[in-house]
Kinemage of the C-alpha trace (Angstrom):
@kinemage 1
@onewidth
@group {chain A} dominant
@subgroup {mainchain}
@vectorlist {calphas} color= white
{ca met a 1} P -17.889 1.588 2.506
{ca met a 2} L -14.212 0.729 2.323
{ca gly a 3} L -13.167 -2.665 3.648
{ca lys a 4} L -10.446 -3.301 6.187
{ca arg a 5} L -8.075 -4.464 3.463
{ca arg a 6} L -8.449 -1.274 1.466
{ca ile a 7} L -8.062 0.941 4.538
{ca gly a 8} L -4.901 -0.962 5.529
{ca ala a 9} L -3.481 -0.664 2.021
{ca val a 10} L -4.162 3.078 1.896
{ca ile a 11} L -2.545 3.580 5.306
{ca leu a 12} L 0.569 1.658 4.226
{ca met a 13} L 0.834 3.637 0.982
{ca val a 14} L 0.415 6.994 2.753
{ca leu a 15} L 2.990 6.046 5.409
{ca gly a 16} L 5.382 4.850 2.717
{ca gly a 17} L 5.053 8.066 0.750
{ca leu a 18} L 5.484 10.150 3.885
{ca leu a 19} L 8.593 8.211 4.949
{ca met a 20} L 10.114 8.547 1.472
{ca phe a 21} L 9.468 12.303 1.547
{ca leu a 22} L 10.838 12.881 5.052
{ca ala a 23} L 13.722 10.400 5.124
{ca pro a 24} L 17.279 11.189 4.076
{ca asp a 25} L 18.434 9.466 0.877
{ca glu a 26} L 20.016 6.490 2.669
{ca glu a 27} L 16.854 5.602 4.594
{ca ala a 28} L 14.265 6.012 1.818
{ca trp a 29} L 14.114 2.214 1.334
{ca val a 30} L 11.796 1.870 4.352
{ca gly a 31} L 9.231 4.159 2.749
{ca lys a 32} L 9.561 2.356 -0.560
{ca ala a 33} L 8.973 -0.987 1.168
{ca leu a 34} L 5.790 0.259 2.873
{ca leu a 35} L 4.535 1.852 -0.331
{ca gly a 36} L 5.185 -1.383 -2.215
{ca ala a 37} L 3.448 -3.470 0.454
{ca gly a 38} L 0.366 -1.268 0.338
{ca ala a 39} L 0.245 -1.406 -3.445
{ca ala a 40} L 0.681 -5.197 -3.429
{ca ile a 41} L -2.169 -5.649 -0.930
{ca glu a 42} L -4.426 -3.465 -3.069
{ca leu a 43} L -3.539 -5.334 -6.286
{ca val a 44} L -4.220 -8.714 -4.675
{ca gly a 45} L -7.547 -7.415 -3.398
{ca ile a 46} L -8.540 -6.164 -6.853
{ca ala a 47} L -7.624 -9.516 -8.391
{ca leu a 48} L -9.682 -11.404 -5.798
{ca glu a 49} L -12.701 -9.118 -6.302
{ca arg a 50} L -12.612 -9.718 -10.060
{ca lys a 51} L -12.706 -13.474 -9.512
{ca arg a 52} L -15.838 -13.202 -7.325
{ca val a 53} L -17.889 -11.289 -9.913
{ca pro a 54} L -19.351 -13.629 -12.560
């Protein structure tokens, strides 16, 4: 089962991609920011999971 962190990261990445697709060229930075935030959350989560496993 997916954790809350992973669900939140996926939602941010999907929203970011959707905003980049639908936004005019000047406003695409909002989508890029959300996509980047989702990816950063996921990368931090992966790094923390690796540290827990011996």
